[in-house]
Backbone bond lengths (Angstrom), bond angles and torsions (degrees), N, CA, C in turn:
res aa  C-N    CA-C-N  psi(-1)  N-CA   C-N-CA  omega(-1)  CA-C   N-CA-C  phi
1 M - - - 1.444 - - 1.524 109.08 -
2 S 1.298 114.38 138.87 1.465 118.68 175.56 1.528 108.97 -123.41
3 T 1.326 114.37 156.12 1.452 120.84 -179.71 1.520 109.23 -108.01
4 V 1.330 115.21 135.16 1.460 122.85 -178.37 1.522 108.26 -117.17
5 A 1.332 116.69 129.20 1.465 120.47 174.53 1.524 108.68 -79.94
6 I 1.300 116.86 136.84 1.463 122.14 176.78 1.524 106.73 -106.82
7 S 1.311 115.89 115.97 1.461 121.19 -178.34 1.520 110.49 -70.71
8 V 1.314 114.67 139.16 1.456 121.86 177.51 1.514 107.55 -127.93
9 R 1.305 116.80 127.22 1.461 120.85 178.67 1.518 110.25 -84.28
10 K 1.315 115.24 152.11 1.470 120.39 177.60 1.515 108.35 -79.92
11 N 1.304 115.54 81.67 1.450 123.01 -174.84 1.531 106.35 -153.36
12 P 1.320 119.55 136.15 1.475 118.43 -177.04 1.528 113.89 -65.90
13 Y 1.317 117.97 -19.40 1.468 122.33 176.06 1.516 107.67 -137.55
14 Y 1.320 115.97 122.76 1.459 119.73 -177.70 1.516 108.71 -140.15
15 N 1.309 116.70 130.08 1.461 122.71 175.53 1.520 108.52 -117.33
16 G 1.317 116.28 139.95 1.452 120.61 177.99 1.515 109.97 -159.91
17 T 1.318 115.69 178.71 1.468 120.96 175.51 1.518 108.56 -125.06
18 K 1.326 115.07 152.99 1.450 121.29 179.32 1.513 108.73 -150.31
19 V 1.328 116.67 138.49 1.460 121.80 175.33 1.527 107.45 -91.11
20 L 1.335 115.65 121.46 1.455 123.09 179.50 1.521 108.22 -127.95
21 D 1.304 116.70 124.05 1.470 121.68 -178.44 1.524 111.96 53.24
22 G 1.332 117.42 37.21 1.456 122.23 176.47 1.516 115.49 82.28
23 N 1.311 118.56 -0.99 1.461 122.70 178.89 1.522 110.02 -113.78
24 T 1.332 116.67 145.04 1.455 121.52 179.34 1.522 109.86 -92.87
25 Y 1.330 115.32 133.96 1.460 122.17 -179.62 1.519 109.85 -126.36
26 R 1.327 115.21 143.98 1.462 121.41 170.71 1.521 107.04 -91.02
27 L 1.315 116.06 128.73 1.454 121.69 -179.07 1.517 108.74 -115.24
28 R 1.310 116.47 132.96 1.465 121.76 177.61 1.525 107.94 -125.44
29 F 1.321 115.90 114.45 1.456 122.49 178.28 1.516 108.38 -101.78
30 Y 1.321 116.31 139.71 1.460 118.24 175.70 1.519 110.49 -152.37
31 W 1.326 114.40 147.29 1.454 123.52 179.62 1.517 108.50 -98.12
32 N 1.343 116.68 127.97 1.454 121.54 176.91 1.523 107.39 -99.84
33 L 1.310 116.02 113.20 1.456 121.83 -176.26 1.531 112.24 -65.67
34 T 1.332 117.49 -35.50 1.465 121.53 -178.33 1.525 111.42 -66.15
35 T 1.332 117.14 -48.51 1.468 120.86 -178.44 1.520 112.50 -90.35
36 E 1.340 116.80 -7.67 1.466 123.20 -176.11 1.523 111.05 50.02
37 T 1.337 113.97 53.26 1.459 121.94 -176.71 1.524 109.57 -138.19
38 W 1.338 115.77 141.95 1.459 121.38 170.75 1.517 108.46 -82.30
39 Y 1.328 116.79 141.78 1.464 123.05 177.11 1.518 109.85 -127.69
40 L 1.324 115.97 156.79 1.462 122.74 179.43 1.516 109.16 -134.90
41 S 1.325 115.84 136.93 1.465 121.93 169.32 1.520 107.29 -118.77
42 I 1.332 116.58 139.35 1.467 123.04 -177.92 1.515 108.35 -124.29
43 K 1.328 116.19 133.51 1.469 121.05 176.50 1.523 108.56 -135.01
44 G 1.323 116.35 125.64 1.457 121.14 178.02 1.517 110.86 -71.59
45 V 1.330 116.56 136.59 1.459 121.24 177.86 1.530 109.70 -80.20
46 S 1.345 116.57 -39.82 1.463 119.86 -176.23 1.529 112.91 -116.58
47 N 1.340 117.30 13.92 1.469 119.85 176.75 1.527 109.23 -145.82
48 T 1.308 116.07 -177.15 1.464 120.31 -171.17 1.530 114.17 -93.16
49 V 1.316 117.85 11.55 1.462 120.17 179.93 1.531 109.97 -67.52
50 E 1.316 116.15 128.29 1.462 121.46 172.77 1.519 107.94 -152.41
51 I 1.330 115.21 114.04 1.457 122.02 179.72 1.522 107.04 -128.67
52 N 1.309 116.70 125.96 1.462 121.03 -177.93 1.521 111.15 -115.50
53 G 1.328 115.55 138.68 1.456 121.59 170.75 1.508 116.73 70.59
54 I 1.331 117.95 45.12 1.459 121.08 175.35 1.530 107.89 -79.29
55 A 1.313 117.82 118.36 1.470 121.36 175.51 1.525 107.92 -70.40
56 L 1.324 116.38 125.82 1.460 121.14 -176.75 1.528 109.66 -87.72
57 L 1.331 114.78 89.91 1.458 123.07 -177.73 1.523 109.34 -124.58
58 P 1.325 117.45 143.36 1.469 119.98 -178.39 1.524 111.88 -76.14
59 G 1.335 115.04 164.17 1.453 120.34 170.33 1.512 116.92 102.41
60 K 1.346 117.88 -3.82 1.465 118.47 178.50 1.523 109.65 -156.59
61 D 1.342 114.79 162.48 1.461 120.91 174.62 1.526 107.33 -74.49
62 L 1.312 116.62 115.69 1.463 122.07 -174.65 1.528 113.54 -73.04
63 L 1.330 118.05 -16.55 1.463 120.93 -177.77 1.526 113.44 -100.76
64 A 1.304 118.22 -15.35 1.474 122.01 -173.17 1.522 112.78 -55.76
65 Q 1.309 117.55 -41.87 1.467 120.64 -175.94 1.526 113.52 -69.62
66 H 1.320 117.93 -13.94 1.461 120.82 -175.88 1.529 113.46 -90.38
67 G 1.328 118.29 -16.57 1.455 122.50 169.29 1.524 117.36 68.81
68 Y 1.317 119.07 28.42 1.467 120.54 175.77 1.519 108.90 -88.36
69 S 1.331 117.20 118.45 1.464 121.25 -176.18 1.528 112.73 -69.79
70 Q 1.332 118.10 -17.18 1.461 120.34 -178.68 1.530 113.19 -90.09
71 L 1.344 117.03 3.95 1.457 120.89 179.35 1.522 111.36 -113.81
72 G 1.320 115.29 143.80 1.458 121.81 174.19 1.514 109.71 -82.97
73 S 1.336 116.49 -137.66 1.467 119.85 -179.26 1.527 110.57 -118.29
74 L 1.315 115.45 150.52 1.462 122.69 -178.04 1.523 108.06 -127.85
75 N 1.330 115.22 127.26 1.458 120.31 -176.68 1.517 111.68 -135.66
76 V 1.326 115.43 142.92 1.452 122.21 171.12 1.527 106.26 -92.54
77 V 1.330 116.18 130.79 1.457 121.59 -179.71 1.522 108.92 -116.11
78 D 1.332 115.94 125.83 1.469 121.56 174.02 1.518 106.25 -90.68
79 N 1.318 116.35 104.20 1.460 122.09 -175.11 1.526 113.38 -69.98
80 S 1.329 117.98 -8.40 1.463 120.63 176.54 1.522 111.16 -82.26
81 G 1.344 116.90 -14.55 1.450 121.65 -177.81 1.526 113.89 87.27
82 A 1.336 117.14 -3.13 1.465 120.73 -177.46 1.529 112.85 -81.52
83 D 1.317 117.81 -16.44 1.466 123.70 -179.46 1.533 112.24 58.53
84 G 1.348 115.93 35.80 1.456 121.26 178.32 1.513 111.79 -85.19
85 N 1.319 116.33 162.63 1.459 121.59 177.54 1.524 110.12 -71.58
86 P 1.330 117.46 140.56 1.466 120.46 180.00 1.526 112.26 -59.72
87 E 1.306 114.66 136.60 1.454 121.66 175.82 1.525 108.31 -101.27
88 Y 1.321 115.49 169.73 1.460 119.93 179.70 1.523 110.74 -56.98
89 V 1.330 115.79 -48.14 1.465 120.67 178.31 1.525 108.03 -89.41
90 G 1.289 117.00 131.96 1.460 121.14 177.14 1.511 114.62 107.03
91 F 1.337 117.12 -10.19 1.461 118.53 177.91 1.527 107.50 -74.61
92 G 1.324 115.58 126.12 1.462 120.95 -174.36 1.516 111.63 104.64
93 S 1.335 116.92 -16.34 1.464 120.30 175.43 1.538 108.97 -123.41
94 R 1.340 117.65 -72.62 1.465 118.39 177.01 1.525 110.17 -63.36
95 W 1.314 116.84 -44.63 1.465 121.62 177.16 1.516 108.91 -105.97
96 T 1.320 116.34 131.30 1.464 120.50 177.32 1.523 109.04 -124.25
97 L 1.320 114.25 159.22 1.456 121.64 -179.61 1.522 107.38 -111.00
98 E 1.343 116.70 124.63 1.459 121.50 -176.92 1.521 110.36 -124.03
99 Y 1.326 115.05 134.08 1.453 122.49 178.69 1.523 107.91 -112.03
100 T 1.316 117.44 127.47 1.458 122.20 176.44 1.521 107.87 -103.87
101 E 1.335 114.86 119.29 1.464 120.81 -176.43 1.524 111.66 -69.75
102 L 1.328 114.76 157.53 1.471 121.38 178.47 1.501 111.08 -62.73
């Protein structure tokens, strides 16, 4: 298994694509001002994976509850060691998103 860093731009709304486990996915990141939380939606380009509104919080595999056998694990890492929730500023540097392939 290898771990892949998923780049996140410092932008309240960011769309991009990423190849994970040989499949291409559309990723949509967005900041919710009311809950002060980053969210992610994932849509498979060549498969039926579609997950909307994953709260990007550290401490657990964010994909496990969705039960897609073609996905590995996705984790938010607080690089400061404090294990705090990602804030608007610092996501992509203090907090990173890591995908562990199957």
